[in-house]
PyMOL commands that place a pseudoatom at each C-alpha (Angstrom):
pseudoatom trace, name=CA, resn=UNK, resi=1, chain=A, elem=C, hetatm=0, pos=[0.000, 0.000, 0.000]
pseudoatom trace, name=CA, resn=UNK, resi=2, chain=A, elem=C, hetatm=0, pos=[2.876, 2.367, 0.804]
pseudoatom trace, name=CA, resn=UNK, resi=3, chain=A, elem=C, hetatm=0, pos=[4.382, 1.716, -2.644]
pseudoatom trace, name=CA, resn=UNK, resi=4, chain=A, elem=C, hetatm=0, pos=[1.048, 2.612, -4.243]
pseudoatom trace, name=CA, resn=UNK, resi=5, chain=A, elem=C, hetatm=0, pos=[0.944, 5.866, -2.278]
pseudoatom trace, name=CA, resn=UNK, resi=6, chain=A, elem=C, hetatm=0, pos=[4.472, 6.727, -3.474]
pseudoatom trace, name=CA, resn=UNK, resi=7, chain=A, elem=C, hetatm=0, pos=[3.491, 6.002, -7.076]
pseudoatom trace, name=CA, resn=UNK, resi=8, chain=A, elem=C, hetatm=0, pos=[0.416, 8.231, -6.764]
pseudoatom trace, name=CA, resn=UNK, resi=9, chain=A, elem=C, hetatm=0, pos=[2.562, 11.072, -5.373]
pseudoatom trace, name=CA, resn=UNK, resi=10, chain=A, elem=C, hetatm=0, pos=[5.132, 10.716, -8.161]
pseudoatom trace, name=CA, resn=UNK, resi=11, chain=A, elem=C, hetatm=0, pos=[2.437, 10.610, -10.857]
pseudoatom trace, name=CA, resn=UNK, resi=12, chain=A, elem=C, hetatm=0, pos=[0.747, 13.658, -9.334]
pseudoatom trace, name=CA, resn=UNK, resi=13, chain=A, elem=C, hetatm=0, pos=[4.030, 15.608, -9.354]
pseudoatom trace, name=CA, resn=UNK, resi=14, chain=A, elem=C, hetatm=0, pos=[4.658, 14.675, -12.992]
pseudoatom trace, name=CA, resn=UNK, resi=15, chain=A, elem=C, hetatm=0, pos=[1.103, 15.717, -13.906]
pseudoatom trace, name=CA, resn=UNK, resi=16, chain=A, elem=C, hetatm=0, pos=[1.539, 19.095, -12.175]
pseudoatom trace, name=CA, resn=UNK, resi=17, chain=A, elem=C, hetatm=0, pos=[4.805, 19.724, -14.034]
pseudoatom trace, name=CA, resn=UNK, resi=18, chain=A, elem=C, hetatm=0, pos=[3.290, 18.777, -17.388]
pseudoatom trace, name=CA, resn=UNK, resi=19, chain=A, elem=C, hetatm=0, pos=[0.167, 20.839, -16.710]
pseudoatom trace, name=CA, resn=UNK, resi=20, chain=A, elem=C, hetatm=0, pos=[2.242, 23.882, -15.782]
pseudoatom trace, name=CA, resn=UNK, resi=21, chain=A, elem=C, hetatm=0, pos=[4.095, 23.592, -19.075]
pseudoatom trace, name=CA, resn=UNK, resi=22, chain=A, elem=C, hetatm=0, pos=[0.974, 23.119, -21.203]
pseudoatom trace, name=CA, resn=UNK, resi=23, chain=A, elem=C, hetatm=0, pos=[-1.682, 25.360, -19.636]
pseudoatom trace, name=CA, resn=UNK, resi=24, chain=A, elem=C, hetatm=0, pos=[-0.776, 28.493, -21.635]
pseudoatom trace, name=CA, resn=UNK, resi=25, chain=A, elem=C, hetatm=0, pos=[-1.029, 26.551, -24.895]
pseudoatom trace, name=CA, resn=UNK, resi=26, chain=A, elem=C, hetatm=0, pos=[-4.110, 24.319, -24.647]
pseudoatom trace, name=CA, resn=UNK, resi=27, chain=A, elem=C, hetatm=0, pos=[-7.587, 23.871, -23.220]
pseudoatom trace, name=CA, resn=UNK, resi=28, chain=A, elem=C, hetatm=0, pos=[-7.206, 20.507, -21.484]
pseudoatom trace, name=CA, resn=UNK, resi=29, chain=A, elem=C, hetatm=0, pos=[-8.378, 18.287, -20.031]
pseudoatom trace, name=CA, resn=UNK, resi=30, chain=A, elem=C, hetatm=0, pos=[-5.538, 18.477, -17.554]
pseudoatom trace, name=CA, resn=UNK, resi=31, chain=A, elem=C, hetatm=0, pos=[-5.331, 16.057, -14.630]
pseudoatom trace, name=CA, resn=UNK, resi=32, chain=A, elem=C, hetatm=0, pos=[-5.336, 18.084, -11.425]
pseudoatom trace, name=CA, resn=UNK, resi=33, chain=A, elem=C, hetatm=0, pos=[-5.762, 15.765, -8.412]
pseudoatom trace, name=CA, resn=UNK, resi=34, chain=A, elem=C, hetatm=0, pos=[-6.613, 12.209, -7.441]
pseudoatom trace, name=CA, resn=UNK, resi=35, chain=A, elem=C, hetatm=0, pos=[-9.098, 11.518, -4.675]
pseudoatom trace, name=CA, resn=UNK, resi=36, chain=A, elem=C, hetatm=0, pos=[-7.352, 9.945, -1.658]
pseudoatom trace, name=CA, resn=UNK, resi=37, chain=A, elem=C, hetatm=0, pos=[-9.104, 6.614, -2.244]
pseudoatom trace, name=CA, resn=UNK, resi=38, chain=A, elem=C, hetatm=0, pos=[-7.930, 6.550, -5.881]
pseudoatom trace, name=CA, resn=UNK, resi=39, chain=A, elem=C, hetatm=0, pos=[-11.478, 6.176, -7.194]
pseudoatom trace, name=CA, resn=UNK, resi=40, chain=A, elem=C, hetatm=0, pos=[-11.581, 9.435, -9.180]
pseudoatom trace, name=CA, resn=UNK, resi=41, chain=A, elem=C, hetatm=0, pos=[-9.436, 12.029, -10.891]
pseudoatom trace, name=CA, resn=UNK, resi=42, chain=A, elem=C, hetatm=0, pos=[-10.266, 15.730, -10.879]
pseudoatom trace, name=CA, resn=UNK, resi=43, chain=A, elem=C, hetatm=0, pos=[-9.619, 17.484, -14.184]
pseudoatom trace, name=CA, resn=UNK, resi=44, chain=A, elem=C, hetatm=0, pos=[-9.331, 21.104, -15.311]
pseudoatom trace, name=CA, resn=UNK, resi=45, chain=A, elem=C, hetatm=0, pos=[-10.986, 21.858, -18.633]
pseudoatom trace, name=CA, resn=UNK, resi=46, chain=A, elem=C, hetatm=0, pos=[-11.223, 25.263, -20.289]
pseudoatom trace, name=CA, resn=UNK, resi=47, chain=A, elem=C, hetatm=0, pos=[-14.572, 26.061, -21.839]
pseudoatom trace, name=CA, resn=UNK, resi=48, chain=A, elem=C, hetatm=0, pos=[-14.852, 29.018, -24.258]
pseudoatom trace, name=CA, resn=UNK, resi=49, chain=A, elem=C, hetatm=0, pos=[-17.944, 30.281, -22.383]
pseudoatom trace, name=CA, resn=UNK, resi=50, chain=A, elem=C, hetatm=0, pos=[-17.330, 29.448, -18.705]
pseudoatom trace, name=CA, resn=UNK, resi=51, chain=A, elem=C, hetatm=0, pos=[-13.514, 29.513, -18.580]
pseudoatom trace, name=CA, resn=UNK, resi=52, chain=A, elem=C, hetatm=0, pos=[-11.684, 26.938, -16.470]
pseudoatom trace, name=CA, resn=UNK, resi=53, chain=A, elem=C, hetatm=0, pos=[-13.968, 24.352, -14.884]
pseudoatom trace, name=CA, resn=UNK, resi=54, chain=A, elem=C, hetatm=0, pos=[-13.384, 21.381, -12.598]
pseudoatom trace, name=CA, resn=UNK, resi=55, chain=A, elem=C, hetatm=0, pos=[-14.576, 18.012, -13.844]
pseudoatom trace, name=CA, resn=UNK, resi=56, chain=A, elem=C, hetatm=0, pos=[-14.494, 14.580, -12.217]
pseudoatom trace, name=CA, resn=UNK, resi=57, chain=A, elem=C, hetatm=0, pos=[-13.522, 11.336, -13.915]
pseudoatom trace, name=CA, resn=UNK, resi=58, chain=A, elem=C, hetatm=0, pos=[-14.429, 8.110, -12.071]
pseudoatom trace, name=CA, resn=UNK, resi=59, chain=A, elem=C, hetatm=0, pos=[-11.622, 5.573, -12.432]
pseudoatom trace, name=CA, resn=UNK, resi=60, chain=A, elem=C, hetatm=0, pos=[-13.950, 2.609, -11.908]
pseudoatom trace, name=CA, resn=UNK, resi=61, chain=A, elem=C, hetatm=0, pos=[-17.128, 1.657, -13.705]
pseudoatom trace, name=CA, resn=UNK, resi=62, chain=A, elem=C, hetatm=0, pos=[-18.236, 3.722, -16.691]
pseudoatom trace, name=CA, resn=UNK, resi=63, chain=A, elem=C, hetatm=0, pos=[-15.289, 6.192, -16.599]
pseudoatom trace, name=CA, resn=UNK, resi=64, chain=A, elem=C, hetatm=0, pos=[-17.106, 9.136, -18.190]
pseudoatom trace, name=CA, resn=UNK, resi=65, chain=A, elem=C, hetatm=0, pos=[-15.995, 12.578, -17.096]
pseudoatom trace, name=CA, resn=UNK, resi=66, chain=A, elem=C, hetatm=0, pos=[-18.674, 14.872, -15.708]
pseudoatom trace, name=CA, resn=UNK, resi=67, chain=A, elem=C, hetatm=0, pos=[-18.682, 18.562, -14.791]
pseudoatom trace, name=CA, resn=UNK, resi=68, chain=A, elem=C, hetatm=0, pos=[-18.221, 19.009, -11.059]
pseudoatom trace, name=CA, resn=UNK, resi=69, chain=A, elem=C, hetatm=0, pos=[-17.779, 22.776, -10.582]
pseudoatom trace, name=CA, resn=UNK, resi=70, chain=A, elem=C, hetatm=0, pos=[-18.793, 24.869, -13.553]
pseudoatom trace, name=CA, resn=UNK, resi=71, chain=A, elem=C, hetatm=0, pos=[-19.479, 28.556, -13.098]
pseudoatom trace, name=CA, resn=UNK, resi=72, chain=A, elem=C, hetatm=0, pos=[-19.109, 31.764, -15.040]
pseudoatom trace, name=CA, resn=UNK, resi=73, chain=A, elem=C, hetatm=0, pos=[-15.712, 32.489, -13.473]
pseudoatom trace, name=CA, resn=UNK, resi=74, chain=A, elem=C, hetatm=0, pos=[-12.604, 30.329, -13.610]
pseudoatom trace, name=CA, resn=UNK, resi=75, chain=A, elem=C, hetatm=0, pos=[-12.528, 27.396, -11.176]
pseudoatom trace, name=CA, resn=UNK, resi=76, chain=A, elem=C, hetatm=0, pos=[-9.222, 25.569, -11.048]
pseudoatom trace, name=CA, resn=UNK, resi=77, chain=A, elem=C, hetatm=0, pos=[-6.437, 23.989, -8.954]
pseudoatom trace, name=CA, resn=UNK, resi=78, chain=A, elem=C, hetatm=0, pos=[-8.582, 21.472, -7.036]
pseudoatom trace, name=CA, resn=UNK, resi=79, chain=A, elem=C, hetatm=0, pos=[-7.176, 19.545, -4.073]
pseudoatom trace, name=CA, resn=UNK, resi=80, chain=A, elem=C, hetatm=0, pos=[-9.039, 16.946, -2.017]
pseudoatom trace, name=CA, resn=UNK, resi=81, chain=A, elem=C, hetatm=0, pos=[-8.323, 16.724, 1.712]
pseudoatom trace, name=CA, resn=UNK, resi=82, chain=A, elem=C, hetatm=0, pos=[-6.517, 13.566, 2.875]
pseudoatom trace, name=CA, resn=UNK, resi=83, chain=A, elem=C, hetatm=0, pos=[-9.719, 12.273, 4.508]
pseudoatom trace, name=CA, resn=UNK, resi=84, chain=A, elem=C, hetatm=0, pos=[-11.641, 12.836, 1.247]
pseudoatom trace, name=CA, resn=UNK, resi=85, chain=A, elem=C, hetatm=0, pos=[-14.272, 15.024, 2.923]
pseudoatom trace, name=CA, resn=UNK, resi=86, chain=A, elem=C, hetatm=0, pos=[-13.325, 18.464, 1.558]
pseudoatom trace, name=CA, resn=UNK, resi=87, chain=A, elem=C, hetatm=0, pos=[-12.374, 20.036, -1.746]
pseudoatom trace, name=CA, resn=UNK, resi=88, chain=A, elem=C, hetatm=0, pos=[-10.266, 23.186, -1.920]
pseudoatom trace, name=CA, resn=UNK, resi=89, chain=A, elem=C, hetatm=0, pos=[-10.048, 25.051, -5.213]
pseudoatom trace, name=CA, resn=UNK, resi=90, chain=A, elem=C, hetatm=0, pos=[-9.416, 28.492, -6.634]
pseudoatom trace, name=CA, resn=UNK, resi=91, chain=A, elem=C, hetatm=0, pos=[-12.278, 30.520, -8.134]
pseudoatom trace, name=CA, resn=UNK, resi=92, chain=A, elem=C, hetatm=0, pos=[-12.542, 34.065, -9.410]
pseudoatom trace, name=CA, resn=UNK, resi=93, chain=A, elem=C, hetatm=0, pos=[-16.193, 34.749, -8.558]
pseudoatom trace, name=CA, resn=UNK, resi=94, chain=A, elem=C, hetatm=0, pos=[-15.352, 37.985, -6.710]
pseudoatom trace, name=CA, resn=UNK, resi=95, chain=A, elem=C, hetatm=0, pos=[-13.265, 39.330, -9.566]
pseudoatom trace, name=CA, resn=UNK, resi=96, chain=A, elem=C, hetatm=0, pos=[-10.008, 38.007, -8.143]
pseudoatom trace, name=CA, resn=UNK, resi=97, chain=A, elem=C, hetatm=0, pos=[-8.836, 34.483, -7.415]
pseudoatom trace, name=CA, resn=UNK, resi=98, chain=A, elem=C, hetatm=0, pos=[-9.745, 33.215, -3.938]
pseudoatom trace, name=CA, resn=UNK, resi=99, chain=A, elem=C, hetatm=0, pos=[-9.415, 29.797, -2.319]
pseudoatom trace, name=CA, resn=UNK, resi=100, chain=A, elem=C, hetatm=0, pos=[-12.784, 28.129, -1.723]
pseudoatom trace, name=CA, resn=UNK, resi=101, chain=A, elem=C, hetatm=0, pos=[-13.656, 25.100, 0.393]
pseudoatom trace, name=CA, resn=UNK, resi=102, chain=A, elem=C, hetatm=0, pos=[-16.682, 22.847, -0.006]
pseudoatom trace, name=CA, resn=UNK, resi=103, chain=A, elem=C, hetatm=0, pos=[-17.771, 19.407, 1.171]
pseudoatom trace, name=CA, resn=UNK, resi=104, chain=A, elem=C, hetatm=0, pos=[-16.650, 16.604, -1.132]
pseudoatom trace, name=CA, resn=UNK, resi=105, chain=A, elem=C, hetatm=0, pos=[-18.209, 14.997, -3.016]
pseudoatom trace, name=CA, resn=UNK, resi=106, chain=A, elem=C, hetatm=0, pos=[-21.077, 17.241, -1.993]
pseudoatom trace, name=CA, resn=UNK, resi=107, chain=A, elem=C, hetatm=0, pos=[-23.637, 18.607, -1.822]
pseudoatom trace, name=CA, resn=UNK, resi=108, chain=A, elem=C, hetatm=0, pos=[-22.625, 21.754, -0.058]
pseudoatom trace, name=CA, resn=UNK, resi=109, chain=A, elem=C, hetatm=0, pos=[-22.149, 25.454, -0.362]
pseudoatom trace, name=CA, resn=UNK, resi=110, chain=A, elem=C, hetatm=0, pos=[-18.623, 26.675, -1.139]
pseudoatom trace, name=CA, resn=UNK, resi=111, chain=A, elem=C, hetatm=0, pos=[-17.044, 29.084, 1.315]
pseudoatom trace, name=CA, resn=UNK, resi=112, chain=A, elem=C, hetatm=0, pos=[-14.233, 31.499, 0.407]
pseudoatom trace, name=CA, resn=UNK, resi=113, chain=A, elem=C, hetatm=0, pos=[-11.402, 30.915, 2.890]
pseudoatom trace, name=CA, resn=UNK, resi=114, chain=A, elem=C, hetatm=0, pos=[-9.076, 33.612, 1.557]
pseudoatom trace, name=CA, resn=UNK, resi=115, chain=A, elem=C, hetatm=0, pos=[-9.509, 37.294, 0.897]
pseudoatom trace, name=CA, resn=UNK, resi=116, chain=A, elem=C, hetatm=0, pos=[-7.564, 39.921, -1.003]
pseudoatom trace, name=CA, resn=UNK, resi=117, chain=A, elem=C, hetatm=0, pos=[-6.526, 37.488, -3.699]
pseudoatom trace, name=CA, resn=UNK, resi=118, chain=A, elem=C, hetatm=0, pos=[-5.294, 33.945, -3.173]
pseudoatom trace, name=CA, resn=UNK, resi=119, chain=A, elem=C, hetatm=0, pos=[-2.609, 33.907, -5.820]
pseudoatom trace, name=CA, resn=UNK, resi=120, chain=A, elem=C, hetatm=0, pos=[0.397, 36.157, -5.949]
pseudoatom trace, name=CA, resn=UNK, resi=121, chain=A, elem=C, hetatm=0, pos=[2.149, 36.570, -9.265]
for i in range(1, 121): cmd.bond("trace and resi %d" % i, "trace and resi %d" % (i + 1))
show_as sticks, trace
zoom trace
């Protein structure tokens, strides 16, 4: 089990590096995060109307990706808590990027947990 956890961490790091290199040039889908139980993969996909959205791809069963968070602002950079109960992500609903937290897999209302801009450039 420990070896599997190491593999997941290595794959996640490689995905982040590849995504960082490709994001300015493409629309995705880009793998963003695995759920802690390994049952799903969160993706970032850029839509011409809604901007960046977060989708979920089950890794068992039918394996069809579905929109998970899709709003009129960009939603990106998802991360699932180690216990699998919470999802943190960045959204620009207020006009600037802020970190939001919501129950995972839901339902639940997202709460902004940062203010004044979450990302510094």
